[in-house]
C-alpha positions, -999 to 999 in steps of 0.1 A, spaced: -27 84 -134 13 86 -130 -2 108 -99 -24 88 -81 4 57 -85 31 82 -71 9 93 -43 -3 55 -32 29 45 -34 43 71 -6 15 70 16 19 32 22 56 42 38 43 73 53 17 62 68 40 35 83 64 62 99 41 86 107 16 60 125 54 52 147 61 90 158 21 81 178 27 84 213 3 55 216 -4 17 199 -41 23 193 -31 57 168 -1 30 159 -29 9 144 -50 32 131 -22 43 102 -9 10 99 -46 2 81 -48 33 64 -12 25 48 -36 -16 38 -55 8 25 -33 32 5 -15 -6 -1 -51 -18 -16 -59 17 -37 -24 8 -53 -34 -29 -67 -69 -7 -77 -40 10 -99 -24 -12 -106 -39 -30 -125 -63 -8 -139 -32 5 -157 -26 -29 -166 -63 -37 -185 -59 3 -206 -28 -15 -218 -6 11 -206 22 -13 -187 28 -50 -196 11 -75 -179 39 -95 -165 50 -56 -151 21 -52 -135 13 -81 -128 47 -83 -109 37 -49 -92 10 -66 -78 23 -95 -60 45 -69 -45 18 -45 -35 -2 -81 -20 37 -85 -1 38 -55 9 -7 -57 28 9 -91 41 34 -78 65 13 -47 75 -12 -66 94 13 -92 105 24 -59 123 -11 -51 132 -20 -93 144 15 -86 173 0 -52 187 
């Protein structure tokens, strides 16, 4: 699960960076959508880790709040395009 969490977390920023290097706004938007999907995956993995009692509830819930905020920022950026 640690590997999956790290992969999902790094995919969020990686996809944004990759999209910023694309030649069209449409391609960038596609990468932003994939980045938001990575947020969904990360949020699920955090919930799973919490439910399996790998992490304290307070820690997991704080990370979930952060993940939701990142997803909101991504969708905000998409709305400006």
